[in-house]
C-alpha positions as CSV (number, residue, x, y, z in Angstrom):
1,P,-37.2,50.9,13.0
2,Y,-35.6,48.0,14.9
3,S,-38.9,46.1,14.8
4,Y,-42.5,46.2,13.6
5,G,-45.7,45.2,15.3
6,D,-47.3,42.0,14.1
7,F,-51.0,42.9,14.6
8,K,-51.5,39.3,15.8
9,D,-54.8,39.9,17.5
10,D,-56.3,41.4,14.3
11,W,-55.1,38.7,12.0
12,E,-56.5,36.0,14.3
13,K,-60.0,37.1,13.3
14,I,-59.4,36.1,9.6
15,P,-59.3,32.2,9.7
16,K,-62.9,32.0,11.0
17,F,-64.3,34.0,8.1
18,E,-62.2,31.9,5.6
19,S,-63.4,28.6,7.0
20,E,-67.0,29.9,6.8
21,G,-66.5,31.1,3.2
22,K,-67.1,34.8,3.9
23,P,-64.5,36.8,1.9
24,R,-66.4,40.0,2.4
25,S,-66.3,39.8,6.2
26,A,-62.6,38.9,5.9
27,L,-62.0,41.9,3.7
28,E,-63.6,44.2,6.2
29,V,-61.1,43.1,8.8
30,V,-58.2,43.4,6.4
31,E,-59.3,47.0,5.5
32,K,-59.1,47.9,9.2
33,I,-55.6,46.3,9.5
34,Y,-54.6,48.2,6.3
35,A,-55.7,51.6,7.8
36,K,-53.9,50.8,11.1
37,A,-50.7,49.8,9.2
38,Q,-50.8,53.0,7.3
39,A,-51.2,55.1,10.4
40,D,-48.3,53.2,12.1
41,K,-46.1,53.2,9.0
42,N,-45.8,49.5,9.5
43,A,-44.4,48.4,6.1
44,P,-44.6,44.6,6.6
45,Q,-48.3,44.8,7.8
46,L,-49.2,47.2,5.1
47,I,-47.9,44.9,2.4
48,K,-49.5,41.9,4.0
49,A,-52.9,43.7,4.2
50,I,-52.7,44.7,0.5
51,V,-51.9,41.1,-0.5
52,Y,-54.9,39.9,1.5
53,K,-57.1,42.6,0.1
54,T,-56.2,41.4,-3.4
55,K,-56.9,37.8,-2.4
56,Y,-60.4,38.6,-1.1
57,V,-61.3,40.9,-4.0
58,L,-60.5,38.1,-6.4
59,A,-62.5,35.7,-4.3
60,I,-65.6,38.0,-4.3
61,G,-65.3,38.0,-8.1
62,E,-66.5,41.6,-8.8
63,K,-63.2,42.5,-10.5
64,D,-61.3,40.7,-13.2
65,F,-57.6,39.9,-12.7
66,P,-56.2,42.8,-14.9
67,K,-58.3,45.3,-12.9
68,V,-57.0,43.8,-9.6
69,I,-53.4,44.2,-10.9
70,K,-54.1,47.9,-11.6
71,D,-55.5,48.3,-8.1
72,F,-52.3,46.7,-6.6
73,E,-50.2,49.1,-8.7
74,T,-52.2,52.1,-7.4
75,E,-51.5,50.9,-3.8
76,T,-47.8,50.5,-4.7
77,M,-47.5,54.1,-5.9
78,K,-49.2,55.4,-2.7
79,A,-47.0,53.4,-0.4
80,Q,-43.9,54.9,1.3
81,F,-40.4,53.6,1.5
82,P,-39.5,50.7,2.1
83,A,-43.0,49.2,1.5
84,N,-43.2,50.8,-2.0
85,V,-40.0,49.2,-3.3
86,I,-40.9,45.7,-2.0
87,M,-44.3,46.1,-3.6
88,K,-42.7,47.1,-6.9
89,S,-40.8,43.9,-6.9
90,M,-44.0,42.0,-6.1
91,L,-45.9,43.9,-8.8
92,A,-43.2,43.0,-11.3
93,E,-43.7,39.3,-10.4
94,I,-47.5,39.6,-10.7
95,Y,-47.1,41.1,-14.2
96,L,-44.6,38.3,-15.0
97,N,-47.1,35.6,-13.8
98,Y,-49.8,37.2,-15.9
99,F,-47.5,37.1,-18.9
100,N,-46.6,33.5,-18.3
101,Q,-50.3,32.5,-18.1
102,N,-51.1,34.4,-21.4
103,R,-47.7,34.2,-23.2
104,Y,-49.3,32.7,-26.4
105,R,-51.4,35.8,-26.8
106,F,-48.4,38.1,-26.3
107,Y,-46.3,36.2,-28.8
108,Q,-49.0,36.7,-31.4
109,R,-49.1,40.5,-31.1
110,T,-47.0,43.0,-32.8
111,E,-45.7,46.2,-31.2
112,A,-48.5,48.0,-33.0
113,A,-51.0,46.1,-30.9
114,G,-50.8,48.7,-28.2
115,S,-48.5,50.5,-25.8
116,E,-49.1,50.7,-22.1
117,T,-52.8,51.5,-21.4
118,E,-55.2,50.8,-18.6
119,D,-56.1,47.5,-20.3
120,I,-53.2,45.1,-19.9
121,A,-55.0,42.7,-22.2
122,T,-54.0,44.9,-25.2
123,W,-50.3,45.2,-24.3
124,S,-47.6,43.9,-26.7
125,L,-44.8,41.6,-25.6
126,K,-42.3,44.6,-25.5
127,T,-44.8,46.7,-23.5
128,I,-45.2,44.1,-20.7
129,S,-41.5,43.2,-20.8
130,D,-40.5,46.9,-20.4
131,K,-43.0,47.3,-17.6
132,I,-41.7,44.3,-15.6
133,S,-38.1,45.4,-16.1
134,K,-38.9,49.0,-15.0
135,L,-40.5,47.8,-11.8
136,Y,-37.7,45.5,-10.9
137,L,-35.1,48.2,-11.4
138,E,-37.2,50.8,-9.5
139,S,-37.3,48.4,-6.6
140,L,-33.5,48.9,-6.2
141,S,-33.6,52.7,-6.6
142,R,-32.5,53.4,-3.0
143,K,-29.6,51.0,-2.8
144,V,-27.7,52.4,0.2
145,D,-30.9,52.8,2.3
146,L,-31.9,49.2,1.4
147,Q,-28.6,47.8,2.5
148,E,-29.2,49.2,5.9
149,I,-32.4,47.4,6.4
150,N,-32.2,43.9,8.0
151,I,-34.2,41.4,6.1
152,A,-35.4,39.9,9.4
153,L,-37.8,42.9,9.8
154,F,-39.9,41.5,7.0
155,D,-40.1,37.9,8.2
156,E,-43.9,38.4,8.6
157,I,-44.3,38.5,4.8
158,M,-41.4,36.3,3.7
159,I,-41.9,32.7,2.5
160,K,-38.8,31.1,4.0
161,G,-37.0,28.7,1.7
162,T,-34.1,26.3,2.3
163,K,-31.4,29.0,1.9
164,S,-29.6,30.4,4.9
165,R,-30.5,33.9,6.0
166,A,-26.8,34.7,5.6
167,L,-27.2,34.6,1.8
168,R,-29.8,37.5,1.9
169,P,-28.7,39.6,5.0
170,N,-30.4,42.9,4.0
171,L,-33.4,44.1,2.0
172,Y,-31.2,45.2,-1.0
173,D,-29.8,41.7,-1.4
174,F,-33.3,40.2,-1.3
175,L,-34.6,42.6,-4.0
176,A,-31.5,42.5,-6.1
177,H,-31.5,38.7,-6.3
178,R,-35.1,38.8,-7.3
179,A,-34.3,41.3,-10.1
180,F,-31.2,39.3,-11.2
181,D,-33.2,36.1,-11.4
182,Y,-35.6,37.8,-13.8
183,F,-33.1,39.5,-16.0
184,A,-30.8,36.4,-16.2
185,N,-33.7,34.1,-17.2
186,S,-33.5,32.8,-20.7
187,D,-37.2,33.6,-21.4
188,T,-36.6,37.2,-20.5
189,Q,-33.7,37.4,-22.9
190,L,-35.9,36.3,-25.8
191,T,-36.6,40.0,-26.4
192,E,-33.0,40.9,-27.0
193,A,-30.9,40.3,-30.1
194,A,-28.8,37.1,-30.2
195,N,-25.5,39.1,-29.9
196,A,-26.8,41.8,-27.6
197,F,-24.6,40.4,-24.8
198,E,-21.7,38.1,-25.3
199,I,-18.8,37.0,-23.1
200,D,-15.7,36.7,-25.3
201,S,-12.9,36.8,-22.7
202,P,-11.8,34.1,-20.2
203,D,-11.1,36.9,-17.7
204,F,-14.8,36.9,-16.7
205,F,-14.4,33.5,-15.2
206,K,-11.8,34.7,-12.8
207,P,-12.4,34.9,-9.0
208,A,-14.6,37.7,-7.6
209,A,-11.7,40.0,-6.6
210,E,-10.5,40.1,-10.2
211,F,-13.9,40.0,-11.8
212,V,-15.1,43.3,-10.1
213,K,-12.1,45.1,-11.7
214,L,-13.3,44.3,-15.2
215,G,-15.3,46.7,-17.3
216,V,-19.0,46.0,-17.4
217,S,-19.8,46.8,-21.0
218,T,-20.2,43.6,-23.0
219,G,-23.2,44.6,-25.0
220,K,-26.2,47.0,-25.1
221,S,-26.8,48.6,-21.8
222,E,-30.6,48.1,-22.0
223,S,-30.5,44.4,-22.8
224,P,-31.7,42.0,-20.0
225,S,-28.4,40.1,-20.0
226,Q,-26.4,43.4,-19.5
227,V,-28.7,44.4,-16.7
228,A,-28.2,41.0,-15.0
229,F,-24.5,41.3,-15.5
230,T,-24.5,44.8,-13.9
231,L,-26.5,43.6,-10.9
232,I,-24.3,40.6,-10.2
233,K,-21.3,42.7,-10.3
234,E,-22.8,45.2,-7.8
235,L,-23.7,42.3,-5.5
236,T,-20.2,40.9,-5.8
237,T,-18.7,44.2,-4.9
238,A,-21.0,44.6,-1.9
239,H,-20.0,41.2,-0.4
240,L,-16.4,41.0,-1.5
241,N,-15.0,41.8,2.0
242,D,-17.7,40.1,4.1
243,K,-16.5,38.5,7.3
244,T,-18.1,35.2,6.3
245,P,-18.2,34.1,2.6
246,E,-21.7,32.5,2.3
247,A,-23.4,35.3,0.5
248,L,-20.4,35.8,-1.8
249,I,-20.2,32.1,-2.7
250,D,-23.9,32.1,-3.6
251,I,-23.3,35.2,-5.8
252,E,-20.3,33.6,-7.4
253,L,-22.3,30.6,-8.5
254,K,-25.0,32.8,-10.0
255,R,-22.3,34.9,-11.8
256,L,-20.5,31.8,-13.2
257,D,-23.8,30.4,-14.5
258,L,-24.6,33.6,-16.3
259,I,-21.1,33.9,-17.8
260,R,-21.2,30.3,-18.9
261,Y,-24.6,30.8,-20.6
262,K,-23.5,33.9,-22.4
263,S,-20.0,32.9,-23.3
264,V,-19.0,32.5,-27.0
265,L,-15.6,31.0,-26.1
266,E,-14.8,27.5,-27.5
267,N,-13.5,26.3,-24.1
268,T,-16.4,27.7,-22.1
269,N,-17.2,24.4,-20.3
270,E,-13.6,23.9,-19.3
271,L,-13.3,27.5,-18.0
272,Y,-16.5,27.1,-16.0
273,L,-15.3,23.9,-14.4
274,S,-11.9,25.4,-13.6
275,A,-13.7,28.4,-12.0
276,L,-15.8,26.1,-9.8
277,E,-12.6,24.2,-8.7
278,T,-10.9,27.5,-7.8
279,L,-14.0,28.5,-5.8
280,E,-14.1,25.2,-4.0
281,K,-10.4,25.4,-3.0
282,A,-10.8,29.0,-1.7
283,H,-13.7,28.0,0.6
284,S,-13.1,24.4,1.4
285,S,-13.8,24.8,5.1
286,N,-17.2,26.6,4.7
287,S,-20.4,24.5,4.4
288,M,-21.4,26.5,1.3
289,V,-18.7,24.7,-0.6
290,S,-21.3,21.9,-0.7
291,M,-23.2,23.9,-3.3
292,V,-20.1,24.4,-5.4
293,I,-19.5,20.7,-5.4
294,Y,-23.1,20.1,-6.4
295,K,-22.6,22.5,-9.3
296,K,-19.6,20.5,-10.3
297,A,-21.7,17.3,-10.2
298,L,-24.2,18.9,-12.5
299,W,-21.4,19.9,-14.9
300,Y,-20.2,16.4,-15.2
301,S,-23.7,15.0,-15.9
302,E,-24.6,17.8,-18.4
303,V,-21.4,17.2,-20.4
304,A,-22.0,13.4,-20.3
305,Y,-25.6,13.8,-21.6
306,S,-24.5,16.3,-24.3
307,S,-21.5,14.1,-25.5
308,Q,-21.6,13.5,-29.2
309,T,-19.8,10.2,-29.0
310,E,-22.0,7.1,-29.0
311,P,-22.6,6.0,-25.4
312,G,-20.5,3.1,-24.4
313,V,-17.6,3.8,-26.8
314,D,-14.3,3.2,-25.0
315,N,-12.7,6.4,-26.3
316,D,-15.6,8.7,-25.2
317,P,-14.0,11.3,-22.9
318,A,-17.3,11.7,-21.0
319,K,-17.9,8.0,-20.6
320,W,-17.4,8.0,-16.8
321,H,-18.7,11.5,-16.1
322,L,-22.0,10.3,-14.7
323,K,-20.1,8.2,-12.2
324,T,-17.9,11.1,-11.3
325,S,-21.1,13.2,-10.8
326,K,-22.5,10.6,-8.5
327,A,-19.3,10.4,-6.5
328,L,-19.2,14.2,-6.0
329,C,-22.8,14.1,-4.7
330,E,-22.0,11.3,-2.3
331,K,-19.1,13.4,-1.0
332,V,-21.6,16.3,-0.3
333,I,-24.0,14.0,1.5
334,A,-21.2,12.5,3.6
335,N,-19.6,15.8,4.6
336,H,-22.4,18.3,4.6
337,S,-25.5,16.2,5.3
338,K,-27.7,19.0,6.7
339,T,-27.2,21.4,3.7
340,E,-29.5,22.3,0.9
341,A,-26.9,20.9,-1.5
342,A,-27.2,17.5,0.3
343,N,-30.9,17.4,-0.5
344,L,-30.3,18.4,-4.1
345,C,-27.5,15.8,-4.4
346,A,-29.8,13.0,-3.1
347,A,-32.3,13.9,-5.8
348,H,-29.5,14.0,-8.4
349,I,-28.2,10.6,-7.4
350,S,-31.7,9.2,-7.6
351,R,-32.0,10.5,-11.2
352,L,-28.6,9.1,-12.1
353,T,-29.2,5.6,-10.7
354,V,-32.8,5.1,-11.9
355,K,-33.3,1.9,-13.8
356,N,-34.6,2.3,-17.4
357,I,-35.5,-0.2,-20.1
358,Y,-37.1,0.2,-23.5
359,L,-37.9,-2.5,-26.0
360,T,-38.1,-2.1,-29.8
361,N,-39.2,-4.8,-32.2
362,E,-40.9,-5.4,-35.5
363,S,-44.7,-5.2,-35.1
364,A,-45.1,-8.6,-36.9
365,N,-42.8,-11.6,-37.2
366,T,-42.9,-15.1,-38.8
367,P,-44.3,-18.1,-37.0
368,G,-41.8,-20.8,-35.9
369,K,-38.7,-18.6,-36.3
370,P,-36.7,-16.7,-33.6
371,F,-36.5,-13.0,-34.1
372,R,-34.5,-10.0,-32.8
373,M,-35.5,-7.3,-30.3
374,L,-33.5,-4.2,-29.5
375,V,-33.2,-3.5,-25.7
376,N,-32.2,-0.1,-24.5
377,F,-31.2,-0.1,-20.8
378,Q,-29.7,2.0,-18.1
379,N,-28.4,0.8,-14.8
380,V,-29.6,-2.7,-15.4
381,K,-27.4,-5.9,-15.3
382,K,-30.1,-8.6,-15.7
383,L,-33.5,-8.7,-17.2
384,Y,-36.3,-11.2,-16.7
385,F,-38.4,-11.9,-19.8
386,K,-41.8,-13.4,-20.2
387,I,-44.1,-13.9,-23.2
388,A,-47.9,-14.1,-22.7
389,A,-50.5,-14.8,-25.3
390,L,-53.3,-12.2,-25.8
391,S,-56.5,-11.9,-27.6
392,D,-57.1,-9.0,-30.1
393,E,-59.5,-7.5,-27.6
394,E,-57.0,-7.7,-24.8
395,R,-54.4,-6.0,-27.0
396,K,-56.8,-3.2,-27.8
397,T,-57.4,-2.6,-24.1
398,F,-53.7,-2.0,-23.6
399,Q,-53.4,0.2,-26.7
400,N,-56.4,2.5,-26.1
401,Y,-54.6,4.4,-23.2
402,S,-57.1,3.0,-20.6
403,I,-54.3,1.2,-18.8
404,D,-51.1,2.9,-17.6
405,M,-47.7,1.1,-17.6
406,Q,-47.9,0.2,-13.9
407,K,-51.4,-1.3,-14.1
408,G,-50.6,-3.0,-17.4
409,A,-47.5,-4.6,-15.8
410,Q,-49.6,-6.0,-12.9
411,I,-52.1,-7.5,-15.3
412,L,-49.4,-9.1,-17.6
413,A,-47.4,-10.4,-14.6
414,K,-50.3,-12.6,-13.6
415,K,-50.9,-14.1,-17.1
416,Q,-49.6,-17.5,-17.8
417,A,-46.2,-17.5,-19.5
418,V,-45.7,-19.1,-22.9
419,K,-42.0,-18.6,-22.6
420,E,-39.7,-17.3,-19.8
421,W,-36.0,-16.7,-19.6
422,T,-33.3,-14.3,-18.3
423,V,-30.7,-12.2,-20.1
424,D,-27.5,-10.8,-18.6
425,L,-26.8,-7.4,-20.0
426,P,-23.4,-5.8,-20.8
427,D,-23.7,-2.9,-18.2
428,D,-20.2,-1.7,-17.2
429,G,-21.5,0.6,-14.4
430,D,-21.0,3.9,-16.2
431,L,-24.6,4.9,-15.4
432,R,-25.3,5.7,-19.1
433,N,-27.8,4.4,-21.6
434,H,-26.7,1.3,-23.5
435,S,-28.4,-0.9,-26.1
436,T,-28.1,-4.5,-27.3
437,E,-30.0,-7.0,-29.5
438,I,-31.4,-10.1,-28.0
439,S,-33.0,-13.2,-29.6
440,I,-36.7,-13.9,-28.9
441,P,-37.6,-17.6,-29.2
442,A,-39.8,-18.9,-32.0
443,L,-43.6,-18.6,-31.4
444,D,-46.7,-20.0,-33.0
445,K,-49.2,-17.8,-34.8
446,G,-51.0,-15.4,-32.5
447,I,-50.8,-12.1,-30.6
448,Y,-48.3,-11.8,-27.8
449,A,-47.0,-9.4,-25.1
450,V,-43.2,-9.5,-24.4
451,I,-42.7,-8.3,-20.8
452,A,-39.2,-7.4,-19.5
453,G,-38.5,-6.5,-15.9
454,T,-35.6,-6.0,-13.5
455,D,-37.0,-8.4,-11.0
456,K,-38.6,-11.8,-11.5
457,N,-41.9,-10.7,-10.1
458,Y,-42.2,-7.9,-12.6
459,S,-43.0,-5.4,-9.9
460,Y,-43.1,-1.7,-10.7
461,N,-41.9,0.1,-7.5
462,N,-38.2,0.9,-7.6
463,Q,-37.8,-1.4,-10.6
464,A,-38.0,-1.0,-14.3
465,I,-40.6,-2.7,-16.5
466,F,-41.6,-2.5,-20.1
467,Y,-43.8,-4.5,-22.4
468,S,-44.3,-4.6,-26.1
469,F,-46.8,-6.3,-28.4
470,I,-46.1,-8.6,-31.3
471,D,-48.1,-10.3,-34.0
472,I,-46.8,-13.7,-35.1
473,T,-48.3,-14.1,-38.5
474,N,-47.6,-15.4,-42.0
475,L,-49.2,-12.3,-43.4
476,S,-47.7,-9.0,-44.4
477,L,-49.9,-5.9,-44.8
478,I,-48.9,-2.8,-46.9
479,S,-51.2,0.2,-47.2
480,K,-51.1,3.3,-49.3
481,S,-53.5,6.3,-49.2
482,E,-54.1,8.7,-52.1
483,N,-57.0,11.0,-53.0
484,A,-58.9,9.9,-49.9
485,V,-58.7,6.2,-51.0
486,T,-56.6,3.6,-49.1
487,K,-55.4,0.5,-50.8
488,F,-54.3,-2.6,-48.9
489,F,-52.1,-5.4,-50.1
490,V,-51.8,-8.6,-48.2
491,A,-49.1,-11.1,-49.0
492,D,-47.3,-14.1,-47.6
493,R,-44.6,-12.8,-45.3
494,E,-42.0,-15.2,-46.5
495,S,-42.7,-15.6,-50.3
496,G,-44.5,-12.4,-51.1
497,T,-47.3,-14.3,-52.7
498,P,-50.6,-12.3,-52.7
499,I,-53.2,-13.7,-50.3
500,E,-56.8,-14.0,-51.5
501,D,-59.8,-13.7,-49.1
502,A,-57.7,-12.2,-46.3
503,Q,-60.0,-10.4,-43.8
504,I,-59.1,-6.7,-43.0
505,T,-60.9,-5.0,-40.2
506,I,-60.7,-1.2,-39.9
507,Y,-61.2,0.5,-36.5
508,K,-61.2,4.2,-35.5
509,T,-60.2,5.4,-32.0
510,K,-62.7,7.7,-30.4
511,Y,-62.5,9.3,-26.9
512,N,-65.4,8.4,-24.6
513,Y,-65.8,11.2,-22.1
514,K,-68.1,9.2,-19.9
515,I,-65.5,6.6,-19.1
516,S,-62.5,8.9,-19.7
517,R,-60.6,6.7,-22.2
518,Y,-60.3,5.9,-25.9
519,E,-62.4,3.2,-27.5
520,Y,-62.0,1.3,-30.8
521,I,-65.0,1.7,-33.1
522,K,-65.3,-0.8,-35.9
523,V,-65.5,1.1,-39.3
524,E,-65.3,-1.4,-42.0
525,S,-64.5,-5.0,-42.9
526,L,-62.7,-5.7,-46.2
527,E,-61.7,-8.9,-48.0
528,T,-58.8,-9.1,-50.5
529,D,-59.2,-10.2,-54.1
530,K,-57.1,-12.8,-56.0
531,N,-54.3,-10.2,-56.2
532,G,-54.2,-9.7,-52.5
533,L,-55.8,-6.2,-52.8
534,A,-58.6,-4.5,-50.9
535,I,-59.7,-0.9,-51.2
536,Y,-61.2,1.5,-48.6
537,K,-63.1,4.3,-50.3
538,K,-64.7,6.2,-47.4
539,G,-62.1,9.0,-46.8
540,W,-58.6,9.6,-45.5
541,M,-57.2,7.3,-42.8
542,D,-55.3,9.3,-40.3
543,N,-53.5,8.3,-37.0
544,D,-56.9,7.7,-35.4
545,Y,-57.3,4.6,-37.5
546,Y,-56.1,1.1,-36.8
547,Q,-56.4,-2.0,-38.9
548,S,-56.0,-5.8,-38.4
549,Q,-55.9,-8.6,-40.8
550,T,-56.5,-12.4,-40.6
551,A,-56.2,-15.1,-43.3
């Protein structure tokens, strides 16, 4: 048909029942729509009615989810073309979602756990994987007929994304891309052998016109990767001579991603980039080239992050790759501002340019002496530092997870500073992570927070902030647990002389569900002997324990 009726008057009765919380009444209306759609052979309305029937049956709660899936499958087998093939693709997705929600159970089962039965809860990993694969492939069984059906006929049941309609012009394209996305997914490929499908020739990176001439067999025909490869080749062939190249460019990008992922060639990354550049040149005047450039930007950032050379080293070949990635995305935004790629590029630039800092220091340092702190930073040229004195109780409040970084920063920013200063950092603008050591000025005995921020007000929004806690003490504490007994040794931090009568307080963290946070519960107080030793004999001390010591 050239069009389908939308049953608008019938569907307008549904919202009232939904707002009143009456799923049974809504279901009665949907049943009538279902019967009407069957009589009229209205595929979109039939599918929509079945989806809503499923929704309300679940809401009523008289059937569990596996039984509802089986009912959907029964409806699928009763439906006529083209409704049946769309529903098979939907059913495959439903089974996939069920698997994802229960994957830990499937991973624990052996094949002997059960083949396909009425009870999906007994299926093995292979059984449900085979079922999903079978349904996706069956959804494509009438390829030629599906290619004749304009996807616009099914707008009523489509969730429209950001992609142009030109990328999925017919029903076959829509269903084939859904199937490809499943078979090309790395999770799907977990069920195949490591070498079931391998790309070992650079020819597979060649442009579409040359790719379609290559033989398909690169592994076992039943492997998910092989099926994905076959599907993408069929899609490429179908769109090779299109009047406009949008659909082909989209297919090419998917194909190159798959080839790159399955390639065993040493120069895979270089071949992939070269293929993207060839694709960019071939379609430089089409707006879809923006997505090709975005993929190039991702390539540069991926290679930069995976570089084995220490960040910041001058001879690192990937040193400026993040900056190149940013420049490519800026080009997309400038020249193709209304495309999906422009939105993706804006998000990518935001990730590349985010400010990050992280402080690392010894938990305790000697009074009256400067000490070192390691600063890791990204996209930061100047840091503001502040040191504030804390009580032990204040420190515990920060460390028991009741205060997040933003709230903690606000609290510490208001505290009186013991010391304040700024540090210029050696950031050369390569957008990568760097590190440097700085000197922290000498402090008197006590507990302190060192706060670092990218602005002098230590604000959190659009800025970076980090704080770390330090004990300034003459004491050094060493502990050792053995046979459920923990021995503590307290000594002078400088001379190593044992400290007698040092007080050690042991706490245990316990989650308080009433206030939704951890609390410190005092367990024991100990005192060292003349040898600086104290012993805790009441069981193992795990990560839930915390101890403090005072002279």
